[in-house]
C-alpha positions in Angstrom: 7.2 2.7 0.6 3.7 1.2 0.2 2.7 2.1 -3.3 -0.3 0.4 -5.0 1.6 -0.9 -8.0 3.8 -3.0 -5.6 0.8 -4.4 -3.6 -0.5 -7.9 -4.2 -3.8 -9.5 -3.3 -3.6 -10.7 0.3 -1.0 -8.2 1.4 -1.7 -6.6 4.8 -0.7 -3.0 5.6 -0.9 -1.3 9.0 -0.5 2.1 10.7 1.9 2.3 13.6 0.1 5.3 15.0 -3.6 4.1 15.2 -3.3 0.3 14.4 -5.5 0.5 11.3 -5.0 -2.5 9.1 -5.9 -2.8 5.4 -5.9 -5.9 3.3 -5.4 -5.8 -0.5 -8.3 -7.6 -2.1 -7.4 -6.9 -5.7 -4.0 -5.9 -7.1 -3.6 -2.6 -8.9 -3.2 -2.8 -12.7 -0.9 0.2 -13.2 2.7 -0.4 -14.1 5.5 0.9 -11.9 7.5 3.6 -13.7 4.9 4.1 -16.4 3.4 7.5 -17.2 0.0 6.6 -15.6 1.4 4.8 -12.5 0.2 5.7 -9.1 2.8 7.8 -7.3 1.4 8.5 -3.9 2.3 6.1 -1.1 -0.4 4.6 1.1 -0.6 6.8 4.2 -2.4 7.0 7.5 -2.0 9.5 10.4 0.4 11.4 8.2 2.9 8.5 7.9 3.4 5.7 5.4 1.7 2.5 6.1 3.9 -0.6 6.6 3.5 -4.0 5.0 2.8 -6.6 7.7 4.9 -9.8 7.6 2.8 -12.9 8.1 
């Protein structure tokens, strides 16, 4: 699952359905598991985006 608190600057995510690619320019500052952490996965075309291996 692509959640912002797990993303690092330079990571690249893509959509299998439409080939959209997004690069993380600045990492999120929320802490995984904390009360104010982001909880929605990165989605496109109704599906979760996938981290691209370089």
